[in-house]
N, C-alpha and C positions, 0 to 999 in steps of 0.2 A: 140471495143467490138467485141464480138464473137458472131453470130448467136444464136436463139434459140436451145435447143435440138431437134433433130428430133423424139427421143421417150420419153415420161415420164421416170424420174430417175428410178431405179429399185424399190427404197424404198421412194416412193413418200409420204407418212404418214411422215415417218421421217423427209424430207425436208419440212412440213407444219409445223410440229413441231418446226422446227430448226428457220423457219421465226419467227414464233411468239417472240423465244427467245431471236432472233439479231435487233428487231426493235430497239431496244434503243442503239445499237451499232453501234458506227461511223465507217463506210468503211474508208481501208487505200485510201487516196486520191494520184493523183501523186505527188504534192509537197514534202507531207512526206516522199514517194516514194525515190524520186530525193534524198531529205536526207538522206536515209539510204545507197543508193547507195557510196556515198561520201566516205565511209568509207575503200572502195577498192582501194584508190589512181586513176591514172590516167590512162583510157582506152586508146587503139590505137585509132587513128582516122576511124569515121564508124566502130563504135564495132559490132563484131559477138560473139554473145554467145548462146550457147547449154545451154537448160534446160529440166532437166528431169521432164517429165509431166505425170502425171496418170490418168487424167481426174477426179480427186478427186477436190474436193474445191480448198484443199491447192494450190497443183500446178496449179489448173486451172487457180484460180486469180491472181497469181503470173505470168504466161504468160503474161496475157493479160498486166499487170502492166510493166512487163519488154520489152515487145513488144513496147509497147508508149517510154517507155524511151530509146529502143534502136533508135526507129526511130527519134526521135527529134535531134538523133546526126548522123542522116544518116546511121545507122547501123540496124542491122535487129537480130530476134530471131531464134534459128531452136529447135525446139520440139523433144524429142526423149524419146518414149513411151517403155518400156521395156515390152515385153511379156512374162511373167513368168511361163505361164503353169501350173499354182499351180490350179488355177480353171479354169472351164470348159468355163466360160465368157472372162476369161482374153484378150483372142484374140479379139472378137465381142468388147470389151470396148477400146482396143488400135487402131480397125479401127475407132469409132463412136469419138474419140478425135483426130484422125487424121482431120477427116471431118470437126470438130468443128475449126481448126486451118488454114486448107486448105481453110475454107471459107471465115477467115479472113487474106488470104494472107499470114499466116505463114507456113515456110517450115518444114516438119513434117518426120521422120521416125518410123519404128517400129524395135525393136531389140530383136529377138525371143531369150530365154534362152533355149539353147538346149543341151541335156545332162540329167545325171540322177539326179533328185531330192532329197532333202534329207527328211530323215524321225523324224528328231529331230532338236529341234533348228529353226525350219523351218523360222521364220520370219527374225530370224538374217542372217542365210544362203543366204536367200532372198536378203535383201538389200545389202551384200559381193556381190553378184553374180552381181547383179543391178549397184554397183558403177563400178566394171569391167568394164560391157558394153559398161555403158555411158562413159568412161575414155579413154577405147580402142577406141571408133567410135572417139574422139576427137583427139585424137592422129593421126589417119587416115586420119581425114578430115581436120586436120592443127587448130585446134580451140584451141585457149586459153584459155579459161575460161568456166566451167561446172557450171551452175547455180542450187542450190537445194533449195527447198522450205520449207524446215527446221521450225519450226518455234517456238514462245515462248511456246506453251503447251507440244510439242517435249520435248524442253531442260528441262521444269519440269519434267516432267516424266523421261529423262534421268537422272535426279540429285536425284529423289525417288530413283530408281533401283540401282544408284551408292552407295549411302547413305545405303540402305539394305544392300550392299555385304561390307563396310567397306572399300568403296575407300579413299584416302586421298585427298591432293590438286589436285592432276593432272585430276582427274576422276571426282571432283565435278565441275571442270572448265566445265565440258559439252562437246557438237560438237563446234567446232572451228569455227570463220565466214569464219576464210580462212585456206587453207589447201592446199600445194603443192604437187604434184604429178607428175612422169615423164610424163607422157600423157598431162595432163590440171593440172591448178589450180580450187578446188573448192570453190565456192560462198557459203555462205549463207545469204542475206540479212535480211532476217525475224525474225532471232533469236531470238529479243524481242518482238515482234509482237504478240498477241495473235490469236489463230485459228478462234474464231467467228467473230473477224474484216476481215478475209478473205471470210469466207461467207456471214459478210454482203456486203463487196464488191461486190461480184457474185448476191447478191439480188439486189443490186440497179441498176445493168446493167442487170437484167430480165434474168440471165444468168445460164440454170440447170448444172448440174454436177452428174459423178458416184459416189454411195454410194458404198462404197467395206464392205461386209458381214462380214469379217473377222476381222474388227476393233471393232467388237461387242463382238467377241468369248472370253471368259473367259478363256479357256485355255492358252492364251496367255497370257505371264508374263506383256506385254505392257500395254493389255487392263485391267488386274487388276489392273496396278498401277492407268490406266488414269480415271478408275472408284474411286479408292480410292482418287486422288486427287480432284473427282470433289466434294468428303465428307470434305477434308482438305479445300478447297477455303472456304466454310462453315464457319470454323474456324479462317476464316484469313489467310491462304496460299495461298495467290491469284498466277498465273502466275509472274507476274509483281516482287509479293517480292522473290520470289525463283530468278528471274531472275537477280534481283540486287546483290542477294547471289552469284551467280556461275559467275557475272561479276566481283567480288572482287577475286575468286578463279582465274579466267580467268587470270587477271589482275597481281598475281602473279604469277601465271605458267607461261605467258610470260616473265615476267621481269626475272625470274629463267632461262629459257631457252636460253637468252642471255648470261647470267653471264656464264651457263653450256657450252657452245658452246666455250666462251672463256678460260675456263677451260681445254677443250678436246685438245684444238688449241695448250697451252702448254704442256700438259699431254701424247698424244696420237696421233701417226702416221699411217693415213689412208693409205692403202694400195689399187690398181687399181684390184687387186686379189681377193678382199675382205677380208680381216684380217688386224689388227692393229697391231703392239706394244705399250705397254703402259708402262710407268714411274710411277710404284706403289707410290714410295716415294713423288714424286712430285705430284701425284693425293691427297693424304692422307693429305698433307702438307695443300691443302687448304680448311681444314676443314670437319668433317663429314657429312654437311647437304650437300654441294656443291659435297663433292668427291663421296658421295652414290647416287647422281643425274647423276653426269656424267657416272659414271660405268654403271649406267641402261640406259641410252642413248647410249652409245657405244655397249651396248650387242643389244639392240634393231635395231642399225645400221647394225651391222654384221650376226645378226641372218637373218633378214628380215622381222620378225615379225610386225604387227600392234600393239599389245601390249606388255606391258614391265613384266620383271620378277616379282614373288610374293614377297612384301616386305619382307618376313621374310627369304626368301630364298637370297634374294639380300644384306638385312642387315648383313647375314651370311657371303656372298662372300666378301663381302666390311673389315669384323673383318681379315677375311682371309688374305687377301693382305697386311692391316696394320699391322698386325703381322708377315708377311714372311711365313705364316704357308699352304703354297700350294707346297705340294711334290707330288703328282699323279694329280694335275689336279683338277677344277672343273669345269662339266656340268650343264649349267643354261639358260634357255632362247635360245634354240639352238644354244648355242655356246661353247666350251672348253675353259677354263682361263687355261695356262701353263705356268710357270714358265722359264725362259732361260737366257742365258749370257746378254740380252739386257733388262731383267727387267720379263714381261709378254706377251708372245702372246694370243691373243683374235683372235680364228677362229671359222669359221662355224664348228656344229659336223658333223659325219660321219651318220647322222640317220636321217629317214626323210627326205631326200633328193628327187627331183623328179624322177619320173620312166621315162623310154624311152619314146624320144617323136621323132615322123618321122617329120626329117625337110625337105621341099622343095626348090627349088630355088627361093632365093628373098622373104621370109618367115621371117619375123618379130617376134622375139618370148623373152617375159618375163622370165626368168627363175629362179627358187628357188627365188622370190620375191627381186630378187638381181643384176641379170645382165642384160643389153638389148642387144640381138644378132639377127645380122642380115646375111641370109646366100646370099651369093654371086647369082648373076645371072646366070643361065647354069648350067650345070650339073645336075648329078643324084643325086636323094635323099639319104641321110644318116640320121642317129641314133642322136638324142642328148641326152645325158645321162650323169651322173658324172663320173670322171675318175677313182674314185675307187682305192686301194691299187692295186688291181691287174693289171688294165691298166698302174700305174705311173710304177710299177714294170717292165713289159715289155717296155714298150716305155724306161724305164732307162738304160733295157738290150742294148738295140737295140744304144741308143745314150747317152753313159754314161757321155757326158760333161752336160746334161741336170741337174746330180746332185748339179751343182752348182749354181742351179739357186738360185735368191734372196728369191723367195718363198719358207718357211718353208716346210719339209717335210709335216708335218701333215695337211698344210692347201690345200695339192696339191688335193688331195684324193678327196675334195668336188667340184672341178673346174668345170665349163661345158666341156665335149670333145665330139667332134663327131666320130662317129664308123660307119664302114662299114662292114656285115660281118663277125662281130666279134673283125675287129682290128681297133686299136686308130688310124683316121686319121690326126686330128689334135684338139690341146689345146692350143689356143690361148694366157693363160696366160704365156704360159711356152715355147713360141716362138718355138712350133712343128707342124711340118705340112708336112705331106709326100703325100697329096691328087693329089700332083701332079704327084706323080707315080703311080696313080692308074686312069689314064686318066683323063675322065670325070666328076670326082667327084667333088661338090659342097664344099665351103670351108665358114666359118666365118669371113667375112670381116669389119665386125663391133662390135665391144663385148666394152659396157661400165659397168661400176660399179654403179647401180643405186637402192639403197635399197630402199626396201617399204616406211620407217622411214627415214627422212634426219637428221644429226647430231643437226641444228636449228629445232625447234618444230614448231607448228602453231599458227595462231594468233587468239587470243578469242574478243569476243564481248562487248562492253559495253554498259551498259543502258543511 
């Protein structure tokens, strides 16, 4: 149990109101929580799990429960708080959260979100930035698991928001229970647990928490949906009912993803330079439902995006493949689909690529949401940027043998390349490296194709 808060919550009256509402709500106990954790398979001996914790009721109750679970198994949790800087109080809230956790013997770190903040879609952008900060910390610390406190109410809100936007099966499955990233895997044990049970858990421990005022601001879509959901609950649309429907969608999505991965194994060849060859005849022979889904998944992998192509555009692209009616190529979801002698080439389009990034000795970089790169130790800094058409022509003129590379020409332009004083010094995927001719320049000694989304999708919760 954590010690009581050193100061009253910023919204003490709200906490008192919540206390009255939660008197009849059972807290989440250790036995039930342990059952929830069985969904994630076998952990390592003495598991170490990092937890995203803001100091709010959800994450604070979660870190307490998870701390007890890991201690019973000889492990520990590490609390991670992101100071987003979007409100003046965020820094103090992160410090207060750290005080609670340190007093309970829980390791805690504050991760500041540095840089320009968004002015539109603020909550969505903040969530993405928070996730990247947390995942990158896990990668650097060698932690395999990042636990997040998303709960049943969050799922229900996601369902309503996506339903309003016309989402299909994939979207209505909501957030996955397990999602693998190259840095770590995200696990969400609480997706079937209602928020009021987490609040009741803290109240049973006499533990206060921090109230985020942005959770009451109607200008945010999720807050409006949250308020609507409260009204819907009176009509019988409870969080548990919605969770049951989402579990069905999730099960369907998970099963389709497994079949889809098998389809791609038969119909496509992925290359480590971030492109793929597609046998459209074989793809379309799998039937329209699977063919369309597999094509969408392949575009997601090659394009490095988190969300797929719009359904109408994806269907049109599939029909064009089916009828062999692609002459000039199709641009979709950050990819180019181009006919060639082997069928079709799917590669990253040459727009919206990352700008120049200065890379120093020993730096590890995730580039274009597709490649993990690491620079050698020692050597002068260089600029990491796309090779581009001009860069390709320059190195091909000096080294004509590069023209015989197995990487198609159109896929070469979007490759990561090191530059020094305007000169391309290394393109690992083309086996081009003249850095040694420039004395002490660094080079990329680790390069891996690691798209944001894998071929096989995430795992979803069941009720």
